[in-house]
MARBA-3410 file (N, C-alpha, C, O; in Angstrom, 1 decimal):
221
-50.2,-63.6,30.3,-49.7,-64.9,29.9,-48.2,-65.0,30.1,-47.6,-63.9,30.4 ~ -47.7,-66.2,30.0,-46.2,-66.4,30.1,-45.8,-67.3,29.0,-46.5,-68.3,28.7 ~ -44.6,-67.0,28.3,-44.1,-67.9,27.3,-42.6,-68.1,27.5,-41.9,-67.1,27.7 ~ -42.2,-69.4,27.5,-40.8,-69.7,27.7,-40.3,-70.4,26.5,-40.7,-71.6,26.2 ~ -39.5,-69.8,25.7,-39.0,-70.4,24.5,-37.6,-71.1,24.8,-37.0,-70.8,25.8
-37.2,-71.9,23.9,-35.9,-72.6,24.0,-34.8,-71.8,23.4,-35.1,-70.8,22.7 ~ -33.5,-72.2,23.6,-32.4,-71.5,23.0,-32.6,-71.2,21.5,-33.2,-72.0,20.8 ~ -32.2,-70.1,21.1,-32.4,-69.7,19.6,-33.7,-68.9,19.5,-34.7,-69.5,19.1 ~ -33.6,-67.6,19.9,-34.8,-66.8,19.9,-35.8,-67.2,21.0,-37.0,-67.1,20.9 ~ -35.2,-67.6,22.2,-36.0,-67.9,23.3,-36.4,-66.7,24.1,-35.7,-65.7,24.0
-37.5,-66.7,24.9,-37.9,-65.6,25.6,-39.0,-65.9,26.6,-39.6,-67.0,26.5 ~ -39.2,-65.0,27.6,-40.3,-65.2,28.6,-41.1,-63.9,28.6,-40.5,-62.8,28.5 ~ -42.4,-64.0,28.6,-43.2,-62.8,28.6,-44.3,-62.9,29.7,-45.0,-63.9,29.7 ~ -44.3,-62.0,30.6,-45.3,-62.0,31.6,-46.2,-60.7,31.5,-45.7,-59.6,31.7 ~ -47.4,-60.9,31.0,-48.3,-59.7,30.8,-48.9,-59.3,32.1,-49.1,-60.1,33.0
-49.0,-57.9,32.3,-49.6,-57.4,33.5,-50.6,-56.3,33.0,-50.6,-55.9,31.9 ~ -51.4,-55.8,33.9,-52.4,-54.8,33.6,-51.8,-53.7,32.8,-50.7,-53.2,33.1 ~ -52.5,-53.2,31.8,-52.1,-52.1,31.0,-51.0,-52.5,30.0,-50.2,-51.6,29.6 ~ -51.1,-53.7,29.5,-50.2,-54.1,28.4,-48.8,-54.3,28.9,-47.8,-54.2,28.1 ~ -48.5,-54.5,30.2,-47.2,-54.7,30.8,-46.7,-56.1,30.5,-47.5,-57.0,30.3
-45.4,-56.3,30.5,-44.8,-57.6,30.2,-43.4,-57.7,30.5,-42.7,-56.6,30.6 ~ -42.8,-58.9,30.6,-41.3,-59.1,30.8,-40.9,-60.1,29.7,-41.6,-61.1,29.4 ~ -39.8,-59.8,29.1,-39.2,-60.7,28.0,-37.7,-60.9,28.3,-37.0,-60.0,28.5 ~ -37.3,-62.2,28.4,-35.9,-62.5,28.6,-35.5,-63.4,27.4,-35.9,-64.5,27.3 ~ -34.6,-62.8,26.6,-34.1,-63.6,25.4,-32.8,-64.2,25.8,-32.1,-63.8,26.8
-32.4,-65.2,25.0,-31.2,-65.9,25.3,-30.0,-65.2,24.5,-30.3,-64.3,23.7 ~ -28.8,-65.7,24.7,-27.6,-65.1,24.0,-27.9,-64.9,22.5,-28.6,-65.7,21.8 ~ -27.4,-63.8,22.0,-27.6,-63.5,20.6,-28.8,-62.5,20.5,-29.9,-63.0,20.0 ~ -28.7,-61.3,20.9,-29.8,-60.4,20.9,-30.8,-60.6,22.0,-32.0,-60.4,21.8 ~ -30.2,-61.0,23.2,-31.1,-61.3,24.3,-31.4,-60.0,25.1,-30.6,-59.1,25.0
-32.5,-60.0,25.8,-32.9,-58.8,26.5,-34.0,-59.1,27.5,-34.6,-60.2,27.4 ~ -34.2,-58.2,28.5,-35.3,-58.3,29.4,-36.1,-57.0,29.4,-35.6,-55.9,29.3 ~ -37.4,-57.1,29.4,-38.3,-56.0,29.3,-39.4,-56.1,30.4,-40.1,-57.1,30.5 ~ -39.5,-55.1,31.3,-40.5,-55.1,32.3,-41.4,-53.9,32.1,-41.0,-52.8,32.4 ~ -42.5,-54.2,31.6,-43.5,-53.1,31.4,-44.2,-52.7,32.6,-44.5,-53.6,33.5
-44.5,-51.4,32.7,-45.2,-50.9,33.9,-46.3,-50.0,33.4,-46.4,-49.7,32.2 ~ -47.2,-49.7,34.3,-48.4,-48.8,33.8,-47.9,-47.6,33.1,-46.9,-47.0,33.4 ~ -48.6,-47.3,32.0,-48.3,-46.1,31.2,-47.2,-46.4,30.2,-46.4,-45.5,29.8 ~ -47.1,-47.7,29.7,-46.1,-48.0,28.7,-44.7,-48.0,29.2,-43.8,-47.9,28.3 ~ -44.4,-48.1,30.5,-43.1,-48.1,31.0,-42.5,-49.5,30.8,-43.2,-50.4,30.8
-41.1,-49.6,30.8,-40.5,-50.9,30.6,-39.1,-50.8,31.0,-38.5,-49.7,31.1 ~ -38.4,-52.0,31.2,-37.0,-52.2,31.4,-36.5,-53.2,30.4,-37.2,-54.2,30.2 ~ -35.3,-52.9,29.8,-34.8,-53.9,28.9,-33.3,-54.0,29.2,-32.6,-53.0,29.2 ~ -32.8,-55.3,29.3,-31.4,-55.5,29.5,-30.9,-56.4,28.4,-31.3,-57.6,28.3 ~ -30.2,-55.9,27.5,-29.6,-56.6,26.4,-28.2,-57.1,26.7,-27.6,-56.6,27.6
-27.8,-58.1,26.0,-26.5,-58.7,26.2,-25.5,-58.0,25.3,-25.9,-57.1,24.5 ~ -24.2,-58.3,25.4,-23.2,-57.6,24.6,-23.6,-57.6,23.1,-24.2,-58.6,22.6 ~ -23.2,-56.5,22.4,-23.6,-56.4,21.0,-24.8,-55.6,20.8,-25.8,-56.1,20.4 ~ -24.8,-54.3,21.2,-26.0,-53.5,21.1,-27.0,-53.7,22.2,-28.2,-53.6,22.0 ~ -26.5,-54.1,23.4,-27.4,-54.4,24.5,-27.7,-53.1,25.3,-26.9,-52.1,25.1
-28.8,-53.0,26.0,-29.2,-51.8,26.7,-30.2,-52.1,27.8,-30.8,-53.2,27.8 ~ -30.4,-51.1,28.7,-31.4,-51.2,29.7,-32.3,-49.9,29.6,-31.7,-48.8,29.4 ~ -33.6,-50.1,29.7,-34.5,-49.0,29.6,-35.5,-49.1,30.7,-36.2,-50.1,30.9 ~ -35.6,-48.0,31.5,-36.5,-47.9,32.6,-37.5,-46.8,32.3,-37.1,-45.6,32.5 ~ -38.6,-47.0,31.9,-39.6,-46.0,31.6,-40.3,-45.5,32.9,-40.5,-46.3,33.8
-40.6,-44.2,33.0,-41.3,-43.7,34.1,-42.4,-42.7,33.6,-42.3,-42.4,32.4 ~ -43.3,-42.4,34.4,-44.5,-41.6,33.9,-44.0,-40.4,33.1,-43.0,-39.7,33.5 ~ -44.7,-40.0,32.1,-44.3,-38.9,31.3,-43.2,-39.2,30.3,-42.4,-38.3,29.9 ~ -43.1,-40.4,29.8,-42.1,-40.7,28.8,-40.7,-40.7,29.3,-39.8,-40.6,28.5 ~ -40.5,-40.8,30.6,-39.1,-40.8,31.1,-38.5,-42.3,31.0,-39.3,-43.2,31.0
-37.2,-42.4,31.0,-36.6,-43.7,30.8,-35.1,-43.6,31.1,-34.5,-42.5,31.1 ~ -34.5,-44.8,31.3,-33.0,-45.0,31.5,-32.6,-46.0,30.5,-33.2,-47.1,30.3 ~ -31.5,-45.8,29.8,-30.9,-46.8,28.9,-29.4,-46.9,29.2,-28.7,-45.9,29.2 ~ -29.0,-48.1,29.4,-27.5,-48.4,29.6,-27.1,-49.4,28.5,-27.4,-50.5,28.6 ~ -26.4,-48.9,27.6,-25.9,-49.7,26.5,-24.5,-50.2,26.8,-23.8,-49.6,27.6
-24.1,-51.3,26.1,-22.8,-51.9,26.3,-21.9,-51.3,25.3,-22.3,-50.4,24.5 ~ -20.6,-51.7,25.3,-19.6,-51.2,24.3,-20.2,-51.2,22.9,-21.1,-51.9,22.6 ~ -19.6,-50.3,22.1,-20.0,-50.1,20.7,-21.3,-49.2,20.7,-22.4,-49.7,20.5 ~ -21.1,-47.9,20.9,-22.3,-47.0,20.9,-23.1,-47.2,22.2,-24.3,-47.1,22.1 ~ -22.5,-47.4,23.3,-23.2,-47.6,24.6,-23.5,-46.3,25.2,-22.8,-45.3,24.9
-24.5,-46.2,26.0,-24.9,-45.0,26.6,-25.9,-45.2,27.7,-26.5,-46.3,27.8 ~ -26.1,-44.2,28.6,-27.1,-44.2,29.7,-28.0,-43.0,29.5,-27.5,-41.9,29.3 ~ -29.3,-43.2,29.7,-30.2,-42.1,29.6,-31.2,-42.2,30.8,-31.8,-43.2,30.9 ~ -31.2,-41.1,31.6,-32.2,-41.1,32.7,-33.1,-40.0,32.4,-32.8,-38.8,32.5 ~ -34.3,-40.3,32.0,-35.3,-39.3,31.6,-36.0,-38.9,32.9,-36.2,-39.6,33.9
-36.3,-37.6,32.9,-37.1,-37.0,34.0,-38.3,-36.2,33.4,-38.3,-36.0,32.2 ~ -39.2,-35.8,34.2,-40.4,-35.1,33.7,-40.0,-34.1,32.7,-39.0,-33.4,32.8 ~ -40.8,-34.0,31.6,-40.6,-33.0,30.6,-39.4,-33.3,29.7,-38.6,-32.4,29.4 ~ -39.3,-34.5,29.3,-38.3,-34.9,28.3,-36.8,-34.7,28.8,-35.9,-34.6,28.0 ~ -36.6,-34.6,30.1,-35.2,-34.4,30.6,-34.5,-35.8,30.6,-35.2,-36.8,30.6
-33.2,-35.8,30.5,-32.5,-37.1,30.4,-31.0,-36.9,30.7,-30.5,-35.8,30.6 ~ -30.3,-38.0,30.9,-28.9,-38.1,31.1,-28.4,-39.1,30.1,-28.9,-40.2,30.0 ~ -27.3,-38.8,29.4,-26.7,-39.7,28.4,-25.2,-39.8,28.6,-24.5,-38.7,28.6 ~ -24.7,-41.0,28.9,-23.2,-41.2,29.0,-22.8,-42.1,27.9,-23.0,-43.3,28.0 ~ -22.1,-41.6,26.9,-21.6,-42.4,25.9,-20.2,-42.9,26.2,-19.5,-42.3,26.9
-19.8,-44.0,25.6,-18.5,-44.6,25.8,-17.5,-43.9,24.8,-18.0,-43.1,24.0 ~ -16.2,-44.3,24.9,-15.3,-43.7,23.9,-15.8,-43.7,22.5,-16.4,-44.6,22.0 ~ -15.4,-42.6,21.8,-15.9,-42.5,20.4,-17.1,-41.6,20.3,-18.2,-42.1,20.0 ~ -17.0,-40.4,20.7,-18.2,-39.5,20.6,-19.0,-39.7,21.9,-20.3,-39.6,21.8 ~ -18.4,-39.8,23.0,-19.2,-40.0,24.3,-19.6,-38.7,24.9,-19.0,-37.7,24.6
-20.6,-38.7,25.7,-21.1,-37.5,26.2,-22.1,-37.8,27.4,-22.6,-38.9,27.5 ~ -22.4,-36.7,28.2,-23.4,-36.8,29.3,-24.4,-35.7,29.1,-24.0,-34.6,28.8 ~ -25.6,-36.0,29.3,-26.7,-35.0,29.2,-27.6,-35.1,30.4,-28.1,-36.2,30.7 ~ -27.7,-34.0,31.2,-28.6,-34.0,32.3,-29.7,-33.0,32.1,-29.4,-31.8,32.1 ~ -30.9,-33.4,31.7,-32.0,-32.5,31.5,-32.6,-32.0,32.8,-32.7,-32.8,33.7
-33.1,-30.8,32.8,-33.8,-30.3,33.9,-35.0,-29.6,33.4,-35.2,-29.4,32.2 ~ -36.0,-29.3,34.3,-37.2,-28.7,33.8,-37.0,-27.6,32.8,-36.0,-26.9,32.8 ~ -38.0,-27.5,31.9,-38.0,-26.6,30.8,-36.8,-26.8,29.8,-36.1,-25.8,29.4 ~ -36.6,-28.0,29.4,-35.6,-28.3,28.4,-34.2,-28.0,28.8,-33.3,-27.9,27.9 ~ -33.8,-27.8,30.1,-32.5,-27.5,30.5,-31.7,-28.8,30.5,-32.2,-29.9,30.6
-30.4,-28.7,30.3,-29.5,-29.9,30.2,-28.1,-29.6,30.4,-27.7,-28.5,30.2 ~ -27.3,-30.7,30.7,-25.8,-30.6,30.7,-25.3,-31.6,29.8,-25.7,-32.8,29.8 ~ -24.3,-31.3,29.0,-23.7,-32.2,28.1,-22.2,-32.2,28.2,-21.6,-31.1,28.1 ~ -21.5,-33.3,28.5,-20.1,-33.4,28.6,-19.6,-34.4,27.6,-19.8,-35.6,27.7 ~ -19.1,-33.9,26.5,-18.6,-34.8,25.5,-17.1,-35.2,25.7,-16.4,-34.4,26.4
-16.7,-36.3,25.3,-15.4,-36.8,25.4,-14.5,-36.2,24.3,-15.0,-35.5,23.4 ~ -13.3,-36.6,24.2,-12.4,-36.1,23.1,-13.1,-36.2,21.7,-14.0,-37.0,21.5 ~ -12.7,-35.3,20.8,-13.3,-35.1,19.5,-14.6,-34.3,19.6,-15.7,-34.9,19.4 ~ -14.5,-33.0,19.9,-15.7,-32.2,19.9,-16.4,-32.3,21.2,-17.6,-32.5,21.2 ~ -15.7,-32.3,22.4,-16.4,-32.5,23.7,-16.9,-31.1,24.2,-16.4,-30.1,23.7
-17.9,-31.1,25.0,-18.4,-29.9,25.5,-19.4,-30.1,26.7,-19.8,-31.2,26.9 ~ -19.7,-29.0,27.4,-20.6,-29.1,28.6,-21.6,-28.0,28.3,-21.3,-26.9,28.0 ~ -22.9,-28.3,28.6,-23.9,-27.3,28.4,-24.8,-27.4,29.6,-25.4,-28.4,29.9 ~ -25.0,-26.2,30.3,-25.9,-26.2,31.5,-27.0,-25.2,31.2,-26.7,-24.0,31.2 ~ -28.1,-25.7,30.9,-29.2,-24.8,30.6,-30.0,-24.4,31.9,-30.2,-25.3,32.7
-30.3,-23.2,32.0,-31.1,-22.7,33.2,-32.3,-22.0,32.8,-32.4,-21.6,31.6 ~ -33.2,-21.8,33.7,-34.5,-21.2,33.4,-34.2,-19.9,32.5,-33.4,-19.1,32.9 ~ -35.0,-19.7,31.5,-34.9,-18.6,30.6,-33.8,-18.7,29.6,-33.1,-17.7,29.3 ~ -33.7,-19.9,29.0,-32.7,-20.1,27.9,-31.3,-19.9,28.3,-30.4,-19.8,27.4 ~ -31.0,-19.9,29.6,-29.6,-19.7,30.0,-28.8,-21.0,29.8,-29.4,-22.1,29.9
-27.5,-21.0,29.6,-26.8,-22.2,29.4,-25.3,-21.9,29.5,-24.9,-20.7,29.3 ~ -24.4,-22.9,29.7,-23.0,-22.8,29.7,-22.5,-24.0,28.8,-23.0,-25.1,28.8 ~ -21.5,-23.6,27.9,-20.9,-24.6,27.0,-19.4,-24.5,27.1,-18.9,-23.5,26.9 ~ -18.8,-25.6,27.4,-17.3,-25.7,27.5,-16.8,-26.7,26.5,-17.0,-27.9,26.7 ~ -16.3,-26.3,25.4,-15.8,-27.2,24.4,-14.4,-27.4,24.6,-13.6,-26.6,25.1
-13.9,-28.6,24.1,-12.5,-28.9,24.3,-11.8,-28.4,23.0,-12.3,-27.6,22.2 ~ -10.5,-28.9,22.8,-9.7,-28.5,21.7,-10.5,-28.6,20.4,-11.4,-29.4,20.2 ~ -10.1,-27.8,19.4,-10.7,-27.7,18.1,-12.1,-27.1,18.1,-13.1,-27.8,18.1 ~ -12.1,-25.8,18.1,-13.4,-25.1,18.1,-14.1,-25.1,19.5,-15.3,-25.3,19.6 ~ -13.3,-24.9,20.6,-13.8,-25.0,21.9,-14.4,-23.6,22.3,-14.0,-22.6,21.8
-15.3,-23.6,23.3,-15.9,-22.3,23.7,-16.7,-22.5,25.0,-17.0,-23.6,25.4 ~ -16.9,-21.4,25.7,-17.7,-21.4,26.9,-18.8,-20.4,26.7,-18.6,-19.3,26.2 ~ -20.0,-20.7,27.0,-21.2,-19.8,26.9,-22.0,-19.8,28.2,-22.4,-20.9,28.6 ~ -22.1,-18.7,28.8,-23.0,-18.6,30.0,-24.1,-17.7,29.7,-24.0,-16.5,29.7 ~ -25.3,-18.2,29.6,-26.5,-17.4,29.3,-27.0,-16.9,30.6,-27.0,-17.5,31.6
-27.5,-15.6,30.5,-28.2,-15.0,31.6,-29.5,-14.4,31.1,-29.7,-14.3,29.9 ~ -30.4,-14.1,32.1,-31.7,-13.6,31.7,-31.6,-12.5,30.6,-30.7,-11.6,30.7 ~ -32.5,-12.5,29.6,-32.5,-11.5,28.6,-31.5,-11.8,27.5,-31.0,-10.9,26.8 ~ -31.2,-13.1,27.2,-30.4,-13.5,26.1,-28.9,-13.1,26.3,-28.2,-13.0,25.3 ~ -28.5,-12.9,27.6,-27.1,-12.6,27.8,-26.3,-13.8,27.8,-26.8,-14.9,28.0
-25.0,-13.7,27.5,-24.1,-14.9,27.5,-22.7,-14.5,27.5,-22.3,-13.3,27.2 ~ -21.8,-15.5,27.7,-20.3,-15.3,27.7,-19.8,-16.5,26.8,-20.3,-17.6,27.0 ~ -18.9,-16.2,25.9,-18.3,-17.2,25.0,-16.8,-17.0,25.0,-16.3,-16.0,24.7 ~ -16.1,-18.1,25.4,-14.7,-18.1,25.3,-14.2,-19.2,24.4,-14.3,-20.4,24.7 ~ -13.8,-18.8,23.2,-13.3,-19.8,22.2,-11.8,-20.0,22.4,-11.1,-19.0,22.7
-11.4,-21.2,22.1,-9.9,-21.5,22.2,-9.2,-21.0,20.9,-9.8,-20.5,20.0 ~ -7.9,-21.2,20.9,-7.1,-20.8,19.7,-7.8,-21.1,18.4,-8.4,-22.1,18.2 ~ -7.6,-20.1,17.5,-8.2,-20.3,16.2,-9.5,-19.5,16.1,-10.6,-20.1,16.0 ~ -9.5,-18.2,16.2,-10.7,-17.4,16.2,-11.4,-17.4,17.5,-12.6,-17.6,17.7 ~ -10.6,-17.1,18.6,-11.1,-17.2,20.0,-11.6,-15.8,20.3,-11.3,-14.8,19.8
-12.6,-15.8,21.3,-13.2,-14.5,21.7,-14.0,-14.8,23.0,-14.3,-15.9,23.3 ~ -14.4,-13.6,23.6,-15.2,-13.7,24.8,-16.4,-12.7,24.6,-16.2,-11.6,24.1 ~ -17.6,-13.1,24.9,-18.7,-12.2,24.8,-19.5,-12.3,26.1,-19.9,-13.4,26.6 ~ -19.7,-11.1,26.7,-20.5,-11.0,27.9,-21.7,-10.2,27.6,-21.7,-9.0,27.5 ~ -22.9,-10.9,27.5,-24.1,-10.1,27.2,-24.7,-9.6,28.5,-24.6,-10.2,29.5
-25.3,-8.4,28.4,-26.0,-7.8,29.5,-27.4,-7.4,29.1,-27.7,-7.4,27.9 ~ -28.3,-7.1,30.0,-29.6,-6.7,29.6,-29.7,-5.8,28.4,-28.8,-5.0,28.2 ~ -30.7,-5.9,27.7,-31.0,-5.1,26.4,-29.9,-5.4,25.4,-29.5,-4.4,24.7 ~ -29.5,-6.6,25.2,-28.6,-6.9,24.1,-27.2,-6.4,24.2,-26.5,-6.4,23.2 ~ -26.8,-5.9,25.4,-25.4,-5.4,25.6,-24.5,-6.6,25.7,-24.9,-7.7,26.0
-23.2,-6.3,25.4,-22.3,-7.4,25.4,-20.8,-6.9,25.3,-20.6,-5.7,25.0 ~ -19.9,-7.8,25.6,-18.4,-7.5,25.5,-17.8,-8.6,24.7,-18.2,-9.8,25.0 ~ -17.0,-8.3,23.8,-16.3,-9.3,23.0,-14.8,-9.1,23.0,-14.4,-8.0,22.6 ~ -14.0,-10.1,23.3,-12.6,-10.0,23.3,-12.1,-11.1,22.4,-12.1,-12.2,22.7 ~ -11.6,-10.7,21.2,-11.1,-11.6,20.3,-9.6,-11.8,20.5,-8.9,-10.9,20.9
-9.1,-13.0,20.1,-7.7,-13.3,20.2,-7.0,-12.8,18.9,-7.7,-12.3,18.0 ~ -5.7,-13.0,18.9,-4.9,-12.6,17.7,-5.6,-13.0,16.4,-6.2,-14.1,16.3 ~ -5.6,-12.1,15.4,-6.2,-12.3,14.1,-7.5,-11.7,14.0,-8.5,-12.4,14.0 ~ -7.6,-10.4,14.1,-8.9,-9.7,14.0,-9.6,-9.7,15.4,-10.8,-9.9,15.5 ~ -8.8,-9.4,16.4,-9.4,-9.4,17.8,-9.9,-8.0,18.1,-9.6,-7.0,17.5
-10.9,-8.0,19.0,-11.5,-6.7,19.4,-12.3,-6.9,20.7,-12.6,-8.0,21.1 ~ -12.7,-5.8,21.3,-13.5,-5.7,22.5,-14.7,-4.8,22.2,-14.5,-3.7,21.6 ~ -15.9,-5.2,22.5,-17.1,-4.4,22.3,-17.9,-4.4,23.6,-18.2,-5.5,24.1 ~ -18.2,-3.2,24.1,-19.0,-3.1,25.3,-20.2,-2.3,24.9,-20.2,-1.1,24.7 ~ -21.3,-3.0,24.8,-22.6,-2.4,24.5,-23.3,-1.9,25.8,-23.3,-2.6,26.8
-23.8,-0.7,25.7,-24.5,-0.1,26.9,-25.9,0.4,26.4,-26.1,0.5,25.2 ~ -26.8,0.6,27.4,-28.1,1.0,27.0,-28.1,2.1,25.9,-27.3,3.1,26.0 ~ -29.0,2.0,24.9,-29.0,3.0,23.9,-28.1,2.8,22.7,-27.7,3.7,22.0 ~ -27.6,1.5,22.5,-26.7,1.2,21.4,-25.3,1.7,21.6,-24.6,1.9,20.6 ~ -24.9,2.0,22.8,-23.5,2.4,23.0,-22.6,1.2,22.9,-23.0,0.1,23.1
-21.3,1.5,22.6,-20.4,0.4,22.5,-18.9,0.9,22.4,-18.7,2.0,22.1 ~ -18.0,0.0,22.7,-16.5,0.2,22.6,-15.9,-0.9,21.9,-16.3,-2.1,22.1 ~ -15.0,-0.6,20.9,-14.4,-1.7,20.2,-12.9,-1.4,20.2,-12.5,-0.3,19.8 ~ -12.1,-2.4,20.6,-10.7,-2.3,20.5,-10.1,-3.4,19.6,-10.1,-4.5,20.0 ~ -9.7,-3.0,18.5,-9.1,-4.0,17.5,-7.6,-4.1,17.7,-7.0,-3.2,18.2
-7.1,-5.3,17.4,-5.7,-5.5,17.5,-5.0,-5.1,16.2,-5.6,-4.6,15.3 ~ -3.7,-5.3,16.1,-2.9,-4.9,14.9,-3.6,-5.3,13.6,-4.4,-6.3,13.6 ~ -3.3,-4.6,12.6,-3.9,-4.8,11.2,-5.3,-4.4,11.2,-6.2,-5.2,11.3 ~ -5.5,-3.1,11.1,-6.9,-2.6,11.0,-7.5,-2.4,12.4,-8.7,-2.7,12.6 ~ -6.6,-2.1,13.4,-7.1,-2.0,14.8,-7.8,-0.6,15.0,-7.5,0.4,14.3
-8.7,-0.5,16.0,-9.4,0.7,16.2,-10.1,0.6,17.6,-10.3,-0.5,18.1 ~ -10.5,1.8,18.1,-11.3,1.9,19.3,-12.6,2.7,19.0,-12.4,3.8,18.3 ~ -13.7,2.3,19.4,-14.9,3.0,19.1,-15.7,3.1,20.4,-16.0,2.1,21.1 ~ -16.0,4.4,20.8,-16.8,4.6,22.0,-18.1,5.3,21.6,-18.1,6.5,21.3 ~ -19.2,4.6,21.6,-20.4,5.2,21.2,-21.0,6.0,22.4,-20.9,5.5,23.5
-21.7,7.1,22.0,-22.3,7.9,23.1,-23.7,8.3,22.6,-24.0,8.1,21.4 ~ -24.6,8.8,23.4,-25.9,9.1,23.0,-26.0,9.9,21.7,-25.1,10.8,21.5 ~ -27.0,9.7,20.9,-27.1,10.4,19.6,-26.2,10.0,18.5,-25.8,10.8,17.7 ~ -25.7,8.7,18.5,-24.9,8.2,17.5,-23.5,8.8,17.5,-22.8,8.7,16.5 ~ -23.0,9.3,18.7,-21.7,9.8,18.8,-20.7,8.7,19.0,-21.1,7.6,19.4
-19.4,8.9,18.7,-18.5,7.8,18.8,-17.0,8.4,18.7,-16.8,9.5,18.2 ~ -16.1,7.6,19.1,-14.6,7.9,19.0,-14.0,6.7,18.3,-14.3,5.5,18.7 ~ -13.1,6.9,17.4,-12.5,5.8,16.7,-11.0,6.1,16.7,-10.6,7.2,16.2 ~ -10.2,5.2,17.1,-8.7,5.3,17.1,-8.2,4.2,16.3,-8.1,3.0,16.8 ~ -7.7,4.4,15.1,-7.2,3.3,14.3,-5.7,3.3,14.5,-5.0,4.4,14.5
-5.1,2.1,14.5,-3.6,2.0,14.7,-2.9,2.2,13.4,-3.6,2.3,12.3 ~ -1.6,2.1,13.4,-0.8,2.3,12.1,-1.4,1.7,10.9,-2.0,0.6,10.9 ~ -1.3,2.5,9.8,-1.9,2.0,8.5,-3.3,2.7,8.3,-4.3,2.0,8.4 ~ -3.3,4.0,8.1,-4.5,4.7,7.9,-5.2,4.9,9.3,-6.4,4.7,9.4 ~ -4.4,5.4,10.3,-5.0,5.6,11.6,-5.6,7.0,11.7,-5.3,7.9,11.0
-6.6,7.1,12.6,-7.3,8.4,12.8,-8.1,8.3,14.1,-8.3,7.3,14.7 ~ -8.6,9.5,14.5,-9.4,9.6,15.7,-10.7,10.5,15.3,-10.5,11.5,14.6 ~ -11.8,10.0,15.7,-13.1,10.7,15.4,-13.9,10.8,16.7,-14.1,9.8,17.4 ~ -14.3,12.0,17.1,-15.1,12.2,18.2,-16.4,12.9,17.8,-16.5,14.1,17.4 ~ -17.5,12.1,17.7,-18.8,12.6,17.3,-19.5,13.3,18.4,-19.5,12.8,19.6
-20.2,14.4,18.1,-21.0,15.0,19.2,-22.5,14.7,18.9,-22.8,14.1,17.9 ~ -23.3,15.2,19.8,-24.8,14.9,19.6,-25.2,15.5,18.3,-24.7,16.5,17.8 ~ -26.1,14.8,17.6,-26.7,15.2,16.3,-25.7,14.9,15.2,-25.7,15.6,14.2 ~ -24.9,13.8,15.3,-24.0,13.3,14.3,-23.0,14.4,13.9,-22.4,14.3,12.9 ~ -22.7,15.4,14.8,-21.7,16.4,14.6,-20.3,15.8,14.9,-20.2,15.0,15.9
-19.3,16.0,14.1,-18.0,15.5,14.3,-16.9,16.4,13.8,-15.7,16.1,13.9
END
């Protein structure tokens, strides 16, 4: 069927097989919707919470909103999508197979996330709690936080990792197969620990109760 209303909540609807239809509203919450097989549709709203949505098989869609919380979403198979928000908490998300995605936020907590097969991802945050994370197979990752508790972590197979903290309780840890690790702390309770097979380790503490410990196999030291 087709319906053409007059100004003031006016609209046009064209039904098509599978419950498809088109609706064109007039100014004041106006929009267009083009339904396609499988519940797909397109909607173009006017200023004031307006948007466009293009549905595609598998729940995919695109949404382009106007100012005031506007955004774009391009859905792809398996719930993938792209979102571009305007100023005020804006961001971009590009989904890829298996829940992967990229997010670029604008000022005020901005970041980028690139997810890759196997839970891998990269995150680049801007000022105020910023960080970078690069995930690699086996839960590995790198994190670079900006000033205010900054650090770097490089994970390697079997839960191994390196951590470089910035001033204020900074340290480096290199984990190797069998629970080995190295820790280099900065001033104020600083130390170095080199773990070796059998729970062995070396610790060098800097001024203020400093010491060195070299453990041998069998917890001997």
